[in-house]
N, C-alpha and C positions, 0 to 999 in steps of 0.2 A: 567499577570501571571495567571496560572490556579490553582484553589483552590479545594481541596478535603478534607472534614472534617477539614476545617480551616488551612490546610497545603498547601503551594505552591509546585507545581511539576514542575521541569525543565525537560521537555521532550527533551532529547538530546540537552538541553539548549534552542535552539529556531529553531530547524529544523522542517520541515514539517513531518507529519506522515501519512502513508497510513493505511487504516483501518485494512486490514487483507490479508491472503493468504489461498487458499483452495487446497486440493489434494484429489483425489478419484480414486479407482481402483475396477474393477469387474473381478472375476476369475470364472472358472468353477470348480465344485466339483472334487476333486482328483488332482488338479493342484499342482505342486511343488512350485508355487509362494504363499507366505504368504502375504495376502493383508494388514495385520496389520503392519508387518515389512516394507513393501513397503511404506505404508502411513507415518509411523514414519520417514523413510528416506526422503520422499518427504517433510514433514513438516520441518525437520531439514534444508533442503536446502532453504526453504522459510522463515526461521526465521527472516530475515531482514524485512519482511513485517509486523511482529507483534511480540512483545516481552513481552506482558502483560499476555496473557493466551493462552492455547491451549487445543485441545481435539481430540479424535478419537472415531468414532462410527462404529461398525462392525455388519454385518448382517449374522447370522447363521441360515439358512433355515427358514427365516421369523421372527426370534427373533433378535431384535436389542438391543445390549448392548453397553455401552459407558463408557469412563472415560474422565474427563476434570477438569482443575484446573488453578489457577493463576500460572504463572511462565514460564520459558523457556521449550522447548521441552525436553531437556536432564534432566531437574529437575522434570518435571511432570511424565515422563514415565521411568520406570526401567524394567529390564529384566523379573522379575516375573510377573509384571503387563501385559506386552506385551504378555506373554505366556498364560495368562488367557483370553485374548481377541481373540476369535476364530470365524472364519466365512469365507465366500467366497467373500465378498465385504466389502469395508470400505471407509469412507470419513473422512477427517481431516481438522483442522482449526487452524491457528495462528491468534491472535487478538491484535489489538491496538485500544482502544476505541476512536471513534469520536462522537458517541452518546451512552449514557449509562455509568453508573459508572464502576469503576474498581473493580468489585466484581465477585465472582465465578459464581453467577447466570447468568452473562452475557457472560460467556465463551461459546464457540460453539464446536461441532455441537449442535443444538437444537434437542432434541428427544422428540416426543410426541406419545401418543397412542390415537387413535380415533375409531369411531364405525366401520370403514372399514379397520382397520389395524394399522400398525406402520409407522412412518415417521421420518427421520433424515434429517436435512438441514444445510448446511454451506453456508454462504453468505459473499461476498466481495462487499462493496459499501454502499451508503446511499440513502434512499428514501426521496424525497422532499415533499411527501404528507403523511408522517408517522403520523403526529399529527391528521389529519383528519380521517385517517383509524383507528387509535387507539381509538379515541373518538367514532366512530361508533360502534366498537366492544364492548367497555366498556358499552355504553348505551344499548346494547343488552344483557348485563349480562356477557360478556367475562371477564376473569380474567387472568392477566399476571404475570409471575414469574420473568421476567427480565425487564430492562429498555432500551433495544436496539430494533431497528426497524426490526431486523431479525426475532424476535418472531412474529411480525405482519405478515410477509410474510408466516410463517408457519401456522398461524391461518387462513389466507385467503385461502391458498391452501386446508386446511382441510374443511373449509366452502364450497368451490367449489367442493370438492370431493364427498360431499353428493349427489349432483345431476349430477355427471359425471360418465361415464363408465370406466374411467381409470385415473391414477394419472397424466399422461401427458395431458389429456384433462382438468383436474382440474388446472394444472399449466398454461395451455394456457389461461384459463379464468382468473386466478389470475393475469397474466401479463397485462391484460387489465385494472386492477384496481390499480396496483401499478405504481408509476412513480418515476424515478430517476435512480441511478446507481445500478446495481445488476448483479454480476456473481454468479450463484448458482450451487451447487451440492446437489442433492436430492436423498435419498436412501429409497426405499420402500421395502417390503418383497421380491419382485421379480425383481426389476429394479434399475439401477443406471442412473440418469438423470442429464444432464448438460444444463444450459440455461444462456443466456446473454441478457441484456436489448437492446432495439432496437437502442440506440445510441452507444452501445459498449464502454461505458466509461472505464470500467475496463477490464483487460486482462483475458482470459481463453483459454487454448489450449488443444489439444487432442493428444495422442500418443498411442503407443503399447509397452508392455514389455512381451516378451515370448508369443506373440499372444493374450495377454489380453489388453483390453482397459483401458487407464489411462487418467485422466484429472488433470490439474494443472493451477495455476495462471500464472506461468512462465515456459518456456521450460527448465530452469536449473534444475527444480525438476524432469522432465522426464529424463534428462541426468543422474541425481543422482541415479535413480533406474535402469539404464542400458537400458532405453527404447528408442524407435525411435519416434521422433516428426513427427506427421502427418500434422496437420494444426490447425489454430485458430478456435474456435467456432465463427460462424458469428454473428453479432448483430441481435437480434430477433430470433435466432435459438434455437431449442430444440433438444437435442440429447439423444436418449434412448438406453441403453444397456440392453438387456434381453437375457438370455441363450447364452451369448457369441456373440450375433449378434447386429449390430448397425443400428438404424433407425434415420434419420435426418428429423425433422419436421420444417415447417415454421410457426411461430406463427401468421403470418399475420400482425404483427406490423412492420412498416417501418418508419424510421426517418433518418435525416442527421447524418452520422457517426461522432462521436465526442470523439475519444480516448484521454484519459488524457495525455497531453503533458508532465506532470511531471513524468510519468512513464519512459520516455526516459531521462529526465533531472536528476532525483534523485531516484525514488522509486525502479526501477528494478535492478537486478544484471547485471553487464556488460556482463556476459556470456550468457544472455538470448536473445532469438529472439522474438521480439514483432511485431505483424502485418507484419511478414515476413522480419523484419529488425533487424540487429545486434545493440544492445544497445551500445556496445563499439564503433562501427563505427560512430554512430550518435554523441556520446559524444566527440569523437576526432574531428569530423568535427565542432562541436560547438566551441571547443577550437581554431581551425584554423580560423574560422570566427571571433571569438573574437579578435584574434591577428591582423587580417586584419583591423578590425574596430577600435580597441583601443590598438594600440601598446604602450608599455611603455619601455623606455630605462633602462635596468636593467642587473644584473649579473646572476640571477638564477630565474627559474620558479618553484614554489612550489605549489603542489595541497593539498587541505584539504582532508584528508582521510574520506571516501573512494571514494565517488561519484565525488569529484573534481579532482581526479588523471587523469582520462581519458582525460578530457578537458585540464588539464595542459600539458599533453603529446602533445596534438594537438597544443596548443599554442606555445610550445617549437619548435615543428617541423616547424611551419609556420614562427615564428619570428626569429629563429636561436639562441635564447637565451637558454643556457643549462638547461635541466630539472634536478632537484635534490630533494632528500628527505629532507624536512625541518621540517616535523612534524611527530612524532612517535605516533601511536595510540595504546592504551592499549586494547588488544583484549578480555580482561576478564571482561570488564565493559559493561553492557547492555545499552540499549538506555534510560531506564527510571530511573530517580533519584528523590527521595523525599528528598529535602534539605530545612529544615525549616528556616535556617539562611543564610543570604547573604554570609558570609565568607565560609560557607560550600559549597555553590553553586560554588564559585570561586575555591575552592580547588578541587571540582569535575571536573571542566574544566581542571585543570592541571593534574589530574589523567588520564583523557581521552586522551588529546592531549598534548604532551610535545615537545617543539622545539629542534631541533638538532643543537646546537649552532656551532658545528664544520663546518657545511655546510653553515650557514647563517651569521656568525659573520663578520661584516665589509662589507656586501654585500647589494646591492639594490635588493629587492625581488619583484617579481610579484607573488602575492598570488591568486590562482584560487579556487573559490568555485562555487557550483551549483546554489546557491540562497542566498538571505538575506531575512529573514522573519521578525523577531522582532529586530534583530541587536545585541542582547546581546552576542551571541557566536562570531560573527565577531569582535566585539570590544575587547573581551578577547584574541582572537587569535592574532590580530594585536599587542596588548599590550605585549603579551608573546614573539612575534618575536622581538620586539624592546628591551625587557629585555635581549634577547639572543644575541643582538649585531647587528641586522639589521639596516643599515644606512637609508634605505627608504623602505616603504611598499606600493606597488601599488596594490590595490585589483581589480580583474576582475571577473565578475560573468557570468557564461555560460548560463544565461537565462535573459529574460527581467525583469524589476522591477515588483515585486509581489504587485499588487494594489487592488485586489478585493478578497473577501471571496469566498471560495469554499464550495459547498453544495453536492458534489458527492463523498465524501470519504476521505477528509483530515480534519485536526483539526484546521482550521482557519475560524471561523464562523463570524468574525467581522473585518471590514476594519480598525478600529482604532488600531488593534493589529499589523498592518503592518507598518514597518518603512518607506517604500517607499510611502505609502499613505499620510503620514504626513510630509514628508521632501523631498526637492529636492535632486538631486544626490550629489551636493556639500555639502548640509547640512548633508546628510547621511554620507559622507566621514568624515566630522568633528566629527560626533557623534561616529563613530567607530574608529577614530584616524588614518585613512589612509592618505598617501600623495596624493593619487588620487583614484578615484573609477569610474568604467565604467561597463555597462551591455551589454550583447548581445542584438542587436536590435530585435524587433519582426519580422521585415522583413527578417532578416537572419534566425531566427528560422523557420518561415513559409517556406522559400526557402529550407532549409535543409530537413525538414520533407516532404515537398511537392515533392521534388525530389525523395524521397523514396516511394511516393504514399500513405503517411499517412495523413488522414483527422483527425485533432485533435481538442480537446477542449482547447482553450487558454483564457477562460473567466477570469482566475486569472490575466491575463495581460491586457485584453481589456474590461472586464465587459459585453461581449456579450455572455450570457448564452444560451446554446442549449435548455434548458428547463427553464421555468420561475422559479426563486428561491422562496423559501418559504417566506411568509410575516414576518414582525418583530414578530408578535404574534405566528407564527408557528416555529420560529427558536429553542426556548427552548422546544423541542417537548414533553418532558415528565416532564414538570414542574420542581419541585425541586429535581427530581430523577436523573437528568443528572449532569455532571460536570459543575459547575458554572464558567463562565468567568468573572473575575473582574479586 
């Protein structure tokens, strides 16, 4: 369980969490497009990537103003506030913390003033050398206001800007010092810049709306503002937008591409296109492969909302077992719960997902979910289905067993937190109370994504990390200032 100020937090009970989402747009003076409202809309469509805090920074002829706070996009921003944020370019951010406490100071974008001007930065990902870099900066007298690694990136860019001719040159130098996962949007007084780490761990794409360039973590955000998707930002690429014109620069950093496989499995919205591939198409194929590998004789296939539904449809189509709605999700409950008492946590599960007994009573159920992390949610859902009258519950997971910690932007920093690391498949089935349990094989996952031309990171399944993970002493990168895992 995760502790903050001696309270345990059940982050959507035991689902994985992606760190954040970013959105940015640059317009020309006199445009009918309001970059602040476009960014607000883009962030709203990326809310699934971070429900802890959000913010928008806007550039008005070289003056950068911003607003950020804890909460959902609709809660943090209201009409009068949006009207006060004026300018011709904006970047925005939604956050879920994987490093750094859940405090307002850690909300993004990060905005700084330095000797050569102003800078705003929005970051999606995690650095593996954050501890080393922060120590170097602090030993040189640097002072930090937050406990996240995004401020480290901003600090290094400012350092490099002192001896560089341009902000993009400074960024290029900074990218040689930072290591890990980062999709960045950077706003200077005259430019909007997008950059992606050389492994391409996290998504970042580019589009146009009414002739103006826009960037987003997922293509669904470009769709939301009525824009046209152009392409993904390539790993190691830097794209500069200045005076309405686009320049693409090669950072010179080249590495094996390692796009996060969990973006397809769980993180991204099904209507997004990642790496040129439909997320919905991939998830349905995962369900089909799961049915071919691990058929269960049953009466109904039920998906765990929301990311398990596409795979459940695929499983149904392949197996011939009818798909049905078996769990109703309360859309008005966010992903983050602070529940200090076990009974309250269990009540929160029932508030979030309620079985539809009319569809499952007396039936043998195939329950499809995208993953099992700690196992607590799965156990409660299986129990709820049985209480609603299910005769049998056969759980099928549309990804391989999660066996290894991730250091590139999810919230599982310790193998011991993973149920599959400590239990066999049969043992896990007994723990969660299922009649049977089976996972999608790694071979099937590689085949599906490989057929789509996607080179992915699957270290969470295999332990084969594209970049050397931090040592044990480096994992708690900011000492007692981060969330403590106990």
